[in-house]
VEXDREN-2710 file (C-alpha; in Angstrom, 1 decimal):
% VEXDREN-2710
k/r/px/py/pz
1/MET/0.0/0.0/0.0
2/PRO/1.5/3.4/-1.0
3/ALA/2.3/5.7/1.9
4/THR/0.5/8.7/0.5
5/ARG/-1.6/11.2/2.4
6/LEU/-4.7/9.3/1.4
7/ASP/-6.4/6.8/3.7
8/THR/-7.9/3.6/2.2
9/ALA/-10.5/3.3/5.0
10/ARG/-11.7/6.8/4.5
11/ILE/-11.9/6.2/0.8
12/ARG/-14.0/3.1/1.3
13/ALA/-16.3/5.1/3.6
14/ALA/-16.5/8.2/1.3
15/PRO/-19.4/7.0/-0.9
16/ARG/-21.7/7.2/2.1
17/MET/-21.2/11.0/2.1
18/ILE/-21.4/11.5/-1.6
19/ASP/-24.7/12.0/-3.4
20/SER/-25.4/8.9/-5.5
21/VAL/-25.8/11.1/-8.6
22/PHE/-22.0/11.2/-8.7
23/LEU/-21.3/7.6/-8.0
24/ASP/-21.1/4.5/-10.2
25/SER/-20.5/6.4/-13.4
26/PRO/-20.6/4.5/-16.7
27/LEU/-17.7/2.3/-17.6
28/TYR/-17.9/0.6/-21.0
29/ARG/-15.9/-0.7/-23.9
30/CYS/-15.9/1.6/-26.9
31/GLU/-15.3/-0.6/-29.9
32/ALA/-15.7/2.2/-32.3
33/LEU/-12.6/3.9/-30.8
34/GLU/-10.7/0.6/-30.8
35/ALA/-10.8/0.3/-34.5
36/VAL/-8.9/3.6/-35.0
37/LEU/-6.6/3.5/-32.0
38/GLY/-5.4/-0.1/-32.3
39/CYS/-6.1/-1.2/-28.7
40/ALA/-8.9/-2.1/-26.4
41/VAL/-10.4/1.1/-25.0
42/SER/-12.9/1.5/-22.1
43/ILE/-14.3/4.8/-21.1
44/LYS/-15.0/5.9/-17.5
45/LEU/-17.5/8.6/-18.1
46/GLU/-17.5/11.3/-15.4
47/THR/-19.7/13.9/-17.3
48/ALA/-23.1/12.3/-16.6
49/ASN/-23.9/14.2/-13.5
50/PRO/-25.2/17.7/-12.5
51/VAL/-21.8/19.4/-12.7
52/ARG/-20.5/17.4/-15.7
53/SER/-17.2/16.6/-14.1
54/PHE/-15.7/14.3/-11.5
55/LYS/-15.2/17.2/-9.1
56/GLY/-18.5/16.7/-7.3
57/ARG/-17.2/13.6/-5.6
58/GLY/-14.6/15.6/-3.7
59/THR/-16.8/18.7/-3.0
60/GLU/-19.5/16.4/-1.5
61/LEU/-17.0/15.3/1.1
62/VAL/-15.9/18.9/1.8
63/ALA/-19.4/20.3/2.0
64/GLY/-20.6/17.4/4.1
65/LEU/-17.9/17.9/6.7
66/LEU/-18.5/21.7/6.7
67/ALA/-22.2/21.2/7.2
68/GLU/-21.5/18.9/10.2
69/SER/-18.9/20.9/12.1
70/GLY/-17.2/23.5/10.1
71/PRO/-17.7/27.2/9.2
72/ARG/-20.8/27.4/6.9
73/ALA/-18.9/29.3/4.3
74/ALA/-16.1/28.4/1.9
75/VAL/-14.1/29.9/-0.9
76/CYS/-12.1/28.2/-3.6
77/ALA/-10.1/29.1/-6.7
78/SER/-11.3/27.3/-9.8
79/ALA/-10.7/26.9/-13.5
80/GLY/-14.4/26.3/-13.6
81/ASN/-15.2/22.7/-12.7
82/LEU/-14.3/22.8/-9.0
83/GLY/-16.3/26.0/-8.6
84/GLN/-19.4/24.5/-10.1
85/ALA/-19.1/21.4/-7.9
86/LEU/-18.5/23.3/-4.7
87/ALA/-21.4/25.6/-5.5
88/TRP/-23.7/22.6/-6.2
89/SER/-22.6/20.7/-3.0
90/GLY/-22.8/23.9/-0.9
91/ARG/-26.2/25.0/-2.1
92/GLY/-27.7/21.6/-1.1
93/ARG/-26.3/22.1/2.4
94/GLY/-27.0/25.7/2.9
95/LEU/-23.4/26.8/2.7
96/ASP/-22.2/30.2/1.5
97/VAL/-19.8/29.6/-1.4
98/THR/-17.4/32.0/-3.1
99/VAL/-15.5/31.1/-6.2
100/VAL/-12.5/33.0/-7.5
101/ALA/-11.8/32.4/-11.2
102/SER/-9.9/33.9/-14.1
103/ARG/-12.1/36.2/-16.2
104/PHE/-10.6/34.4/-19.1
105/ALA/-12.1/31.0/-18.0
106/PRO/-14.7/29.6/-20.4
107/ALA/-17.9/31.6/-20.1
108/ALA/-20.0/28.4/-19.9
109/LYS/-18.3/27.5/-16.7
110/LEU/-18.6/30.9/-15.2
111/ASP/-22.3/31.2/-16.1
112/ARG/-22.9/27.8/-14.4
113/ILE/-21.2/28.9/-11.2
114/ARG/-23.5/31.9/-11.1
115/ALA/-26.5/29.8/-11.8
116/LEU/-25.7/27.6/-8.8
117/ASP/-26.0/30.7/-6.5
118/ALA/-22.3/31.0/-5.7
119/ARG/-20.6/34.4/-5.3
120/LEU/-18.2/34.7/-8.2
121/GLU/-15.1/36.9/-8.2
122/LEU/-13.0/37.3/-11.3
123/VAL/-9.3/38.1/-11.4
124/ASP/-7.3/39.5/-14.3
125/GLY/-4.9/36.6/-14.4
126/ASP/-4.7/32.8/-14.5
127/PHE/-5.6/30.0/-12.1
128/ASP/-2.6/30.5/-9.8
129/MET/-3.5/34.2/-9.3
130/ALA/-7.0/33.1/-8.5
131/ARG/-5.5/30.8/-5.8
132/GLU/-3.8/33.7/-4.2
133/ARG/-6.9/35.8/-4.1
134/ALA/-9.0/32.9/-2.7
135/ALA/-6.5/32.5/0.1
136/ALA/-6.7/36.2/0.9
137/ILE/-10.5/36.1/1.1
138/ALA/-10.3/33.0/3.4
139/ARG/-7.9/34.8/5.7
140/HIS/-9.9/38.1/5.8
141/ASP/-13.3/36.5/6.3
142/GLY/-12.3/33.6/8.5
143/ILE/-13.9/31.0/6.2
144/ARG/-12.8/27.6/4.8
145/LEU/-10.3/27.7/1.9
146/VAL/-10.9/24.7/-0.3
147/GLU/-7.7/23.9/-2.2
148/ASP/-8.1/21.4/-4.9
149/SER/-5.6/18.5/-4.7
150/LEU/-4.1/19.9/-1.4
151/ASP/-7.3/19.3/0.6
152/ILE/-7.4/15.5/1.1
153/GLU/-11.1/15.4/0.5
154/THR/-10.7/16.4/-3.1
155/CYS/-8.3/13.5/-3.6
156/GLU/-10.2/10.9/-1.7
157/GLY/-13.4/11.9/-3.4
158/ALA/-11.7/11.3/-6.8
159/ALA/-10.3/8.0/-5.4
160/THR/-13.8/6.6/-5.4
161/ILE/-13.5/6.4/-9.2
162/GLY/-10.6/4.0/-8.5
163/LEU/-12.8/1.9/-6.3
164/GLU/-15.4/1.6/-9.0
165/LEU/-12.7/0.6/-11.5
166/VAL/-11.2/-2.2/-9.3
167/ASP/-14.7/-3.4/-8.3
168/SER/-15.8/-3.6/-11.9
169/ALA/-15.8/-6.8/-14.0
170/THR/-13.8/-5.0/-16.7
171/PRO/-10.3/-6.3/-17.2
172/PHE/-7.7/-3.6/-17.9
173/ASP/-4.0/-3.1/-17.6
174/THR/-3.5/0.6/-18.1
175/VAL/-5.4/3.8/-16.9
176/LEU/-4.8/7.2/-18.5
177/ILE/-5.6/10.1/-16.2
178/ALA/-5.7/13.8/-16.9
179/LEU/-3.1/15.6/-14.8
180/GLY/-3.5/19.1/-13.5
181/GLY/-3.4/19.8/-9.8
182/GLY/-3.2/16.1/-9.1
183/ALA/-6.4/15.2/-7.2
184/LEU/-7.7/12.8/-9.8
185/ALA/-4.3/11.2/-10.5
186/THR/-3.3/10.7/-6.9
187/GLY/-6.8/9.5/-5.8
188/VAL/-7.3/7.0/-8.5
189/GLY/-3.6/6.0/-8.5
190/HIS/-3.6/5.4/-4.7
191/VAL/-6.5/2.9/-5.1
192/LEU/-5.1/1.2/-8.1
193/LYS/-1.7/0.7/-6.5
194/THR/-3.4/-0.6/-3.3
195/PHE/-5.8/-3.1/-4.9
196/ALA/-4.5/-3.6/-8.5
197/PRO/-0.8/-2.9/-8.4
198/GLY/-0.2/-4.5/-11.8
199/VAL/-2.2/-1.8/-13.6
200/GLU/0.0/0.9/-15.1
201/VAL/-1.1/4.4/-14.1
202/ILE/-0.1/7.0/-16.7
203/CYS/-0.8/10.7/-16.2
204/VAL/-1.3/13.0/-19.2
205/GLN/-0.8/16.7/-19.4
206/PRO/-0.7/19.3/-22.2
207/SER/2.8/20.3/-23.4
208/GLY/1.6/23.9/-23.0
209/ALA/1.1/23.3/-19.2
210/PRO/3.8/20.9/-18.2
211/ALA/4.7/21.9/-14.6
212/MET/3.4/18.8/-12.8
213/THR/4.8/16.4/-15.4
214/ARG/8.2/18.1/-15.3
215/SER/8.1/17.9/-11.5
216/TRP/7.2/14.2/-11.6
217/HIS/10.2/13.4/-13.9
218/ARG/12.6/15.6/-11.9
219/ARG/11.2/14.4/-8.5
220/ARG/11.0/18.0/-7.3
221/VAL/8.6/20.9/-7.8
222/VAL/9.2/22.7/-11.1
223/THR/7.2/25.8/-11.8
224/THR/6.6/27.6/-15.1
225/GLU/6.1/31.2/-15.9
226/ALA/3.0/30.8/-18.1
227/THR/0.7/28.2/-19.7
228/ASP/-0.5/28.0/-23.3
229/THR/-3.2/25.3/-23.8
230/ILE/-6.9/25.0/-24.5
231/ALA/-7.1/22.5/-21.7
232/ASP/-7.9/25.2/-19.1
233/GLY/-8.9/22.6/-16.4
234/VAL/-5.3/21.4/-16.1
235/ALA/-3.4/24.6/-16.7
236/GLY/-1.5/25.2/-13.5
237/ARG/2.0/26.7/-13.1
238/ARG/2.8/25.9/-9.5
239/PRO/2.6/22.2/-8.4
240/ILE/1.8/21.6/-4.7
241/PRO/4.7/19.8/-3.0
242/GLU/2.5/17.5/-0.9
243/VAL/0.6/16.5/-4.0
244/LEU/3.7/15.8/-6.0
245/ASP/5.0/13.6/-3.1
246/ASP/1.8/11.5/-3.4
247/LEU/2.0/11.4/-7.2
248/LEU/5.6/10.1/-7.1
249/LEU/4.3/7.1/-5.2
250/VAL/1.3/6.1/-7.4
251/ALA/2.1/7.1/-11.0
252/ASP/4.1/4.9/-13.3
253/ASP/4.6/7.6/-15.9
254/ALA/3.7/11.2/-16.8
255/VAL/3.6/12.2/-20.5
256/LEU/2.9/15.4/-22.4
257/VAL/0.7/15.7/-25.5
258/GLU/0.4/18.4/-28.1
259/GLU/-2.6/20.7/-28.7
260/ALA/-3.4/19.2/-32.1
261/SER/-3.7/15.7/-30.5
262/ILE/-6.0/17.1/-27.8
263/ILE/-8.3/18.6/-30.5
264/ALA/-8.1/15.4/-32.5
265/GLY/-9.0/13.4/-29.4
266/MET/-12.1/15.6/-28.8
267/ARG/-13.1/15.1/-32.4
268/MET/-12.7/11.3/-32.0
269/LEU/-14.8/11.2/-28.8
270/LEU/-17.5/13.0/-30.7
271/ASP/-17.3/11.0/-33.9
272/HIS/-16.8/7.5/-32.3
273/ALA/-18.4/7.8/-28.9
274/GLY/-21.0/10.5/-29.3
275/LEU/-19.4/12.5/-26.5
276/VAL/-19.0/16.3/-26.2
277/VAL/-16.0/16.8/-23.9
278/GLU/-13.8/19.6/-22.7
279/PRO/-10.1/19.5/-23.7
280/SER/-8.9/18.1/-20.4
281/ALA/-11.2/15.1/-20.9
282/ALA/-9.5/14.2/-24.2
283/LEU/-6.0/14.0/-22.9
284/GLY/-6.1/10.2/-22.6
285/ILE/-7.2/9.8/-26.2
286/ALA/-4.4/12.3/-27.2
287/ALA/-1.9/10.1/-25.5
288/LEU/-3.1/7.0/-27.4
289/LEU/-2.9/8.9/-30.7
290/GLU/0.7/10.1/-30.1
291/ASP/2.1/6.7/-29.1
292/ARG/0.0/3.9/-30.7
293/ALA/2.8/1.4/-30.5
294/ARG/3.1/1.7/-26.7
295/PHE/-0.5/0.8/-26.2
296/ALA/-1.0/-1.8/-28.9
297/ASP/-2.6/-5.0/-27.6
298/ARG/-3.4/-3.4/-24.2
299/HIS/-6.8/-2.8/-22.6
300/VAL/-6.7/0.9/-21.7
301/VAL/-9.2/2.8/-19.5
302/THR/-9.4/6.5/-20.1
303/ILE/-11.2/8.7/-17.6
304/VAL/-13.4/11.2/-19.4
305/CYS/-13.3/13.7/-16.6
306/GLY/-15.3/16.8/-17.7
307/GLY/-17.8/18.1/-20.3
308/ASN/-17.9/21.8/-19.5
309/VAL/-16.8/23.5/-22.7
310/ASP/-17.6/26.7/-24.4
311/MET/-19.6/25.6/-27.4
312/ASP/-18.4/28.3/-29.8
313/ALA/-14.8/27.4/-29.1
314/TYR/-15.7/23.7/-29.3
315/HIS/-17.1/24.1/-32.8
316/ARG/-14.1/26.0/-33.9
317/TRP/-11.7/23.3/-32.6
318/ILE/-13.7/20.4/-33.9
319/GLY/-14.2/22.1/-37.3
320/ALA/-10.5/22.5/-37.6
321/ALA/-9.7/18.9/-36.5
322/PRO/-9.2/16.2/-39.2
323/GLY/-11.9/13.6/-39.4
324/HIS/-11.0/10.0/-38.4
END
Protein backbone atom coordinates (compact mmCIF):
# COMPACT_ATOMS: atom_id res chain seq x y z
CA MET A 1 0.00 0.00 0.00
CA PRO A 2 1.54 3.37 -1.01
CA ALA A 3 2.29 5.69 1.91
CA THR A 4 0.46 8.71 0.53
CA ARG A 5 -1.63 11.25 2.44
CA LEU A 6 -4.71 9.29 1.40
CA ASP A 7 -6.36 6.77 3.69
CA THR A 8 -7.92 3.64 2.23
CA ALA A 9 -10.47 3.27 5.02
CA ARG A 10 -11.69 6.85 4.49
CA ILE A 11 -11.92 6.24 0.76
CA ARG A 12 -13.99 3.11 1.32
CA ALA A 13 -16.31 5.13 3.59
CA ALA A 14 -16.50 8.15 1.27
CA PRO A 15 -19.41 6.96 -0.94
CA ARG A 16 -21.72 7.19 2.08
CA MET A 17 -21.17 10.97 2.12
CA ILE A 18 -21.36 11.50 -1.65
CA ASP A 19 -24.69 12.03 -3.40
CA SER A 20 -25.44 8.94 -5.45
CA VAL A 21 -25.77 11.06 -8.58
CA PHE A 22 -21.95 11.25 -8.71
CA LEU A 23 -21.31 7.56 -8.02
CA ASP A 24 -21.14 4.47 -10.24
CA SER A 25 -20.48 6.45 -13.40
CA PRO A 26 -20.63 4.48 -16.67
CA LEU A 27 -17.67 2.27 -17.57
CA TYR A 28 -17.87 0.61 -20.97
CA ARG A 29 -15.86 -0.73 -23.89
CA CYS A 30 -15.92 1.62 -26.88
CA GLU A 31 -15.30 -0.63 -29.87
CA ALA A 32 -15.68 2.23 -32.34
CA LEU A 33 -12.60 3.89 -30.82
CA GLU A 34 -10.68 0.63 -30.76
CA ALA A 35 -10.84 0.29 -34.52
CA VAL A 36 -8.95 3.56 -35.03
CA LEU A 37 -6.64 3.47 -31.99
CA GLY A 38 -5.42 -0.11 -32.28
CA CYS A 39 -6.05 -1.19 -28.71
CA ALA A 40 -8.94 -2.09 -26.44
CA VAL A 41 -10.42 1.09 -24.99
CA SER A 42 -12.86 1.51 -22.12
CA ILE A 43 -14.33 4.85 -21.09
CA LYS A 44 -15.01 5.86 -17.50
CA LEU A 45 -17.53 8.63 -18.07
CA GLU A 46 -17.47 11.35 -15.40
CA THR A 47 -19.65 13.86 -17.28
CA ALA A 48 -23.07 12.28 -16.63
CA ASN A 49 -23.86 14.21 -13.45
CA PRO A 50 -25.23 17.66 -12.50
CA VAL A 51 -21.85 19.43 -12.72
CA ARG A 52 -20.54 17.43 -15.69
CA SER A 53 -17.22 16.56 -14.09
CA PHE A 54 -15.69 14.29 -11.45
CA LYS A 55 -15.18 17.21 -9.05
CA GLY A 56 -18.51 16.66 -7.31
CA ARG A 57 -17.15 13.55 -5.62
CA GLY A 58 -14.64 15.64 -3.68
CA THR A 59 -16.82 18.66 -2.99
CA GLU A 60 -19.49 16.41 -1.54
CA LEU A 61 -16.99 15.32 1.10
CA VAL A 62 -15.87 18.90 1.78
CA ALA A 63 -19.39 20.30 2.01
CA GLY A 64 -20.63 17.40 4.10
CA LEU A 65 -17.91 17.93 6.69
CA LEU A 66 -18.49 21.69 6.75
CA ALA A 67 -22.23 21.20 7.24
CA GLU A 68 -21.54 18.91 10.18
CA SER A 69 -18.93 20.86 12.10
CA GLY A 70 -17.15 23.55 10.12
CA PRO A 71 -17.74 27.16 9.15
CA ARG A 72 -20.80 27.40 6.94
CA ALA A 73 -18.90 29.34 4.31
CA ALA A 74 -16.13 28.38 1.92
CA VAL A 75 -14.07 29.87 -0.86
CA CYS A 76 -12.12 28.19 -3.63
CA ALA A 77 -10.12 29.06 -6.69
CA SER A 78 -11.27 27.27 -9.78
CA ALA A 79 -10.68 26.94 -13.49
CA GLY A 80 -14.42 26.29 -13.57
CA ASN A 81 -15.23 22.70 -12.66
CA LEU A 82 -14.33 22.75 -8.96
CA GLY A 83 -16.27 25.99 -8.56
CA GLN A 84 -19.39 24.49 -10.08
CA ALA A 85 -19.07 21.39 -7.95
CA LEU A 86 -18.51 23.28 -4.69
CA ALA A 87 -21.42 25.58 -5.51
CA TRP A 88 -23.67 22.57 -6.16
CA SER A 89 -22.63 20.72 -3.01
CA GLY A 90 -22.76 23.87 -0.89
CA ARG A 91 -26.18 24.95 -2.12
CA GLY A 92 -27.67 21.62 -1.10
CA ARG A 93 -26.33 22.05 2.43
CA GLY A 94 -27.02 25.74 2.94
CA LEU A 95 -23.39 26.84 2.71
CA ASP A 96 -22.21 30.25 1.52
CA VAL A 97 -19.80 29.59 -1.36
CA THR A 98 -17.43 32.04 -3.05
CA VAL A 99 -15.53 31.06 -6.19
CA VAL A 100 -12.54 32.97 -7.54
CA ALA A 101 -11.76 32.39 -11.20
CA SER A 102 -9.90 33.95 -14.07
CA ARG A 103 -12.09 36.22 -16.16
CA PHE A 104 -10.58 34.36 -19.13
CA ALA A 105 -12.12 31.05 -18.02
CA PRO A 106 -14.74 29.59 -20.38
CA ALA A 107 -17.93 31.60 -20.15
CA ALA A 108 -20.01 28.43 -19.91
CA LYS A 109 -18.26 27.47 -16.67
CA LEU A 110 -18.59 30.94 -15.16
CA ASP A 111 -22.29 31.17 -16.07
CA ARG A 112 -22.94 27.82 -14.44
CA ILE A 113 -21.22 28.88 -11.22
CA ARG A 114 -23.48 31.93 -11.06
CA ALA A 115 -26.55 29.82 -11.78
CA LEU A 116 -25.71 27.63 -8.78
CA ASP A 117 -25.99 30.66 -6.45
CA ALA A 118 -22.30 30.99 -5.65
CA ARG A 119 -20.63 34.37 -5.31
CA LEU A 120 -18.19 34.69 -8.22
CA GLU A 121 -15.13 36.93 -8.16
CA LEU A 122 -12.98 37.27 -11.28
CA VAL A 123 -9.30 38.11 -11.43
CA ASP A 124 -7.26 39.50 -14.31
CA GLY A 125 -4.90 36.57 -14.41
CA ASP A 126 -4.65 32.79 -14.48
CA PHE A 127 -5.62 30.04 -12.08
CA ASP A 128 -2.61 30.53 -9.82
CA MET A 129 -3.53 34.19 -9.34
CA ALA A 130 -7.05 33.07 -8.47
CA ARG A 131 -5.53 30.76 -5.84
CA GLU A 132 -3.76 33.70 -4.23
CA ARG A 133 -6.95 35.78 -4.14
CA ALA A 134 -9.02 32.91 -2.69
CA ALA A 135 -6.48 32.46 0.08
CA ALA A 136 -6.65 36.18 0.87
CA ILE A 137 -10.46 36.05 1.09
CA ALA A 138 -10.32 33.04 3.41
CA ARG A 139 -7.89 34.81 5.75
CA HIS A 140 -9.86 38.06 5.77
CA ASP A 141 -13.30 36.47 6.25
CA GLY A 142 -12.25 33.57 8.47
CA ILE A 143 -13.87 30.97 6.20
CA ARG A 144 -12.78 27.60 4.84
CA LEU A 145 -10.35 27.73 1.95
CA VAL A 146 -10.93 24.73 -0.29
CA GLU A 147 -7.73 23.94 -2.16
CA ASP A 148 -8.13 21.40 -4.92
CA SER A 149 -5.60 18.55 -4.67
CA LEU A 150 -4.09 19.88 -1.42
CA ASP A 151 -7.29 19.25 0.55
CA ILE A 152 -7.38 15.53 1.05
CA GLU A 153 -11.14 15.35 0.54
CA THR A 154 -10.73 16.35 -3.11
CA CYS A 155 -8.26 13.51 -3.63
CA GLU A 156 -10.22 10.91 -1.67
CA GLY A 157 -13.44 11.87 -3.44
CA ALA A 158 -11.70 11.31 -6.77
CA ALA A 159 -10.32 8.05 -5.39
CA THR A 160 -13.83 6.58 -5.37
CA ILE A 161 -13.47 6.41 -9.17
CA GLY A 162 -10.60 4.02 -8.54
CA LEU A 163 -12.79 1.90 -6.27
CA GLU A 164 -15.36 1.60 -9.03
CA LEU A 165 -12.67 0.59 -11.51
CA VAL A 166 -11.20 -2.17 -9.34
CA ASP A 167 -14.65 -3.40 -8.30
CA SER A 168 -15.83 -3.64 -11.91
CA ALA A 169 -15.82 -6.79 -14.03
CA THR A 170 -13.85 -4.99 -16.74
CA PRO A 171 -10.30 -6.32 -17.17
CA PHE A 172 -7.75 -3.61 -17.94
CA ASP A 173 -4.01 -3.13 -17.61
CA THR A 174 -3.53 0.64 -18.14
CA VAL A 175 -5.35 3.76 -16.94
CA LEU A 176 -4.83 7.17 -18.55
CA ILE A 177 -5.56 10.06 -16.19
CA ALA A 178 -5.66 13.80 -16.94
CA LEU A 179 -3.06 15.56 -14.82
CA GLY A 180 -3.52 19.09 -13.53
CA GLY A 181 -3.36 19.80 -9.81
CA GLY A 182 -3.20 16.08 -9.14
CA ALA A 183 -6.36 15.19 -7.18
CA LEU A 184 -7.66 12.80 -9.84
CA ALA A 185 -4.30 11.17 -10.50
CA THR A 186 -3.30 10.74 -6.85
CA GLY A 187 -6.76 9.54 -5.82
CA VAL A 188 -7.26 6.98 -8.55
CA GLY A 189 -3.58 6.05 -8.49
CA HIS A 190 -3.61 5.37 -4.74
CA VAL A 191 -6.51 2.95 -5.07
CA LEU A 192 -5.06 1.16 -8.07
CA LYS A 193 -1.65 0.71 -6.47
CA THR A 194 -3.35 -0.60 -3.33
CA PHE A 195 -5.78 -3.06 -4.91
CA ALA A 196 -4.50 -3.58 -8.48
CA PRO A 197 -0.76 -2.89 -8.40
CA GLY A 198 -0.20 -4.49 -11.79
CA VAL A 199 -2.21 -1.78 -13.55
CA GLU A 200 -0.04 0.91 -15.12
CA VAL A 201 -1.05 4.43 -14.07
CA ILE A 202 -0.13 7.00 -16.71
CA CYS A 203 -0.77 10.70 -16.21
CA VAL A 204 -1.31 12.95 -19.23
CA GLN A 205 -0.78 16.71 -19.39
CA PRO A 206 -0.67 19.26 -22.23
CA SER A 207 2.80 20.28 -23.40
CA GLY A 208 1.59 23.88 -22.98
CA ALA A 209 1.08 23.34 -19.22
CA PRO A 210 3.85 20.92 -18.22
CA ALA A 211 4.68 21.90 -14.64
CA MET A 212 3.43 18.81 -12.80
CA THR A 213 4.79 16.40 -15.43
CA ARG A 214 8.21 18.06 -15.32
CA SER A 215 8.06 17.92 -11.53
CA TRP A 216 7.23 14.20 -11.59
CA HIS A 217 10.18 13.43 -13.86
CA ARG A 218 12.62 15.56 -11.87
CA ARG A 219 11.19 14.44 -8.51
CA ARG A 220 10.99 18.02 -7.26
CA VAL A 221 8.64 20.93 -7.79
CA VAL A 222 9.18 22.68 -11.11
CA THR A 223 7.19 25.83 -11.84
CA THR A 224 6.57 27.57 -15.14
CA GLU A 225 6.11 31.24 -15.94
CA ALA A 226 3.01 30.76 -18.09
CA THR A 227 0.71 28.20 -19.68
CA ASP A 228 -0.47 27.96 -23.27
CA THR A 229 -3.17 25.34 -23.76
CA ILE A 230 -6.86 25.04 -24.53
CA ALA A 231 -7.09 22.51 -21.67
CA ASP A 232 -7.86 25.15 -19.06
CA GLY A 233 -8.87 22.59 -16.45
CA VAL A 234 -5.28 21.36 -16.07
CA ALA A 235 -3.38 24.58 -16.73
CA GLY A 236 -1.52 25.16 -13.47
CA ARG A 237 1.96 26.67 -13.13
CA ARG A 238 2.85 25.86 -9.52
CA PRO A 239 2.57 22.25 -8.35
CA ILE A 240 1.76 21.65 -4.69
CA PRO A 241 4.68 19.84 -3.00
CA GLU A 242 2.52 17.51 -0.92
CA VAL A 243 0.56 16.46 -4.00
CA LEU A 244 3.74 15.81 -5.95
CA ASP A 245 4.98 13.60 -3.12
CA ASP A 246 1.80 11.50 -3.44
CA LEU A 247 2.01 11.41 -7.23
CA LEU A 248 5.57 10.11 -7.14
CA LEU A 249 4.32 7.09 -5.18
CA VAL A 250 1.35 6.13 -7.36
CA ALA A 251 2.08 7.15 -10.97
CA ASP A 252 4.12 4.93 -13.28
CA ASP A 253 4.62 7.61 -15.91
CA ALA A 254 3.66 11.16 -16.84
CA VAL A 255 3.56 12.23 -20.48
CA LEU A 256 2.94 15.43 -22.41
CA VAL A 257 0.74 15.74 -25.48
CA GLU A 258 0.37 18.40 -28.14
CA GLU A 259 -2.61 20.69 -28.70
CA ALA A 260 -3.37 19.16 -32.10
CA SER A 261 -3.67 15.74 -30.48
CA ILE A 262 -6.03 17.08 -27.81
CA ILE A 263 -8.28 18.56 -30.46
CA ALA A 264 -8.12 15.36 -32.51
CA GLY A 265 -9.03 13.43 -29.37
CA MET A 266 -12.08 15.63 -28.79
CA ARG A 267 -13.14 15.06 -32.38
CA MET A 268 -12.69 11.30 -32.02
CA LEU A 269 -14.76 11.19 -28.84
CA LEU A 270 -17.52 13.02 -30.70
CA ASP A 271 -17.33 10.96 -33.89
CA HIS A 272 -16.81 7.52 -32.33
CA ALA A 273 -18.36 7.78 -28.86
CA GLY A 274 -20.97 10.52 -29.27
CA LEU A 275 -19.39 12.53 -26.46
CA VAL A 276 -18.96 16.31 -26.25
CA VAL A 277 -16.04 16.84 -23.89
CA GLU A 278 -13.80 19.63 -22.69
CA PRO A 279 -10.15 19.51 -23.75
CA SER A 280 -8.89 18.07 -20.44
CA ALA A 281 -11.16 15.06 -20.90
CA ALA A 282 -9.54 14.19 -24.23
CA LEU A 283 -5.98 13.96 -22.87
CA GLY A 284 -6.12 10.18 -22.61
CA ILE A 285 -7.16 9.81 -26.25
CA ALA A 286 -4.44 12.28 -27.22
CA ALA A 287 -1.86 10.06 -25.50
CA LEU A 288 -3.12 7.04 -27.42
CA LEU A 289 -2.90 8.95 -30.68
CA GLU A 290 0.66 10.06 -30.06
CA ASP A 291 2.07 6.68 -29.06
CA ARG A 292 -0.01 3.94 -30.67
CA ALA A 293 2.82 1.42 -30.51
CA ARG A 294 3.10 1.73 -26.73
CA PHE A 295 -0.54 0.82 -26.19
CA ALA A 296 -1.01 -1.77 -28.92
CA ASP A 297 -2.64 -4.97 -27.61
CA ARG A 298 -3.38 -3.38 -24.23
CA HIS A 299 -6.75 -2.76 -22.62
CA VAL A 300 -6.72 0.92 -21.69
CA VAL A 301 -9.20 2.80 -19.51
CA THR A 302 -9.37 6.54 -20.12
CA ILE A 303 -11.20 8.71 -17.59
CA VAL A 304 -13.36 11.24 -19.43
CA CYS A 305 -13.26 13.74 -16.61
CA GLY A 306 -15.30 16.76 -17.74
CA GLY A 307 -17.78 18.06 -20.28
CA ASN A 308 -17.94 21.77 -19.50
CA VAL A 309 -16.83 23.47 -22.68
CA ASP A 310 -17.59 26.75 -24.40
CA MET A 311 -19.57 25.56 -27.41
CA ASP A 312 -18.42 28.32 -29.75
CA ALA A 313 -14.81 27.40 -29.06
CA TYR A 314 -15.67 23.71 -29.28
CA HIS A 315 -17.11 24.09 -32.76
CA ARG A 316 -14.06 26.04 -33.89
CA TRP A 317 -11.72 23.34 -32.59
CA ILE A 318 -13.72 20.42 -33.92
CA GLY A 319 -14.23 22.10 -37.27
CA ALA A 320 -10.48 22.46 -37.61
CA ALA A 321 -9.68 18.89 -36.54
CA PRO A 322 -9.19 16.24 -39.20
CA GLY A 323 -11.86 13.58 -39.38
CA HIS A 324 -11.01 9.99 -38.43
